[in-house]
C-alpha positions, 0 to 999 in steps of 0.5 A: 458893136455892142460894147462901143455903144456901150462905153458911147452911153457913158456921156449921157449917163452922167449927163442923166446923173447930173440932169436928174440930180439938178431936177431932183434939187429943184423939186424936192420941195414939193415931196413932203417925205424928201423935204424932211431929209433936208439936204439928203433929200435931192440926193435921195431922191436923184439915186432913186430917179436914177436907179429907175432908169437904170432898171428901165435900161437894163432891161432895154438892153437885155431883155428886149435885147437892143443889140440880137445877133438874131437880127443879123440872122434873120436879115440874112435869112431874108430871101428878097435882100439880093434878088427882086421883090414881088413889089419890085416885080409889080410896081418898080422895074415897071416904071424903070423900064418905063423911064430907060425907054423915056431916056432912049428916045430923048438920047436918040433925039439929041444923038447921044451915045445910048449903051449904058441905057441899053446895058442897063435895060439888060441888068434890069432884063437879068435882075427880073428873071432872078428869083429867091427860090434857089440860092444859085439865083441870089448868088446870080444876083449879087454878082449881077449887081457887083459886076453892073456897078462896077462897070457903071459906078456912079462917079465914073457917070459924074466925071463924064459930064464933067470932062464933056463941060469942060 
């Protein structure tokens, strides 16, 4: 990823070089020291500006470490990446429960099949019981999500509704 990002940035560097050169040509007359250099003045001013941008870019990439492998490790060490976070338990899961109840009432009212609603309710009930304290729970959460998405993909639900309309 780092190498691809650097190769793509060549366009930006060339654009930066020509932009800086145009700015230097436009403003070199206002700087007394550069104005005395004649036609070489814009190129020297452009070189100074380009060098300062290059130094800032190097510091951004190397010193501030834009693409650090430690960020990937930090993401994987997040205990709530696969299991419910506290805000999920406090806010989102109760909200999903209310929405599923409302969907179930609508399905019963219109005499529709509510098996997907019940399976979704069971999924969230299982998901809520898993905690971040044990690795087995994280593995169970990944398997639970994978099985649920495999059984109920969004495209499959959309196709079912399109077939009913035809």
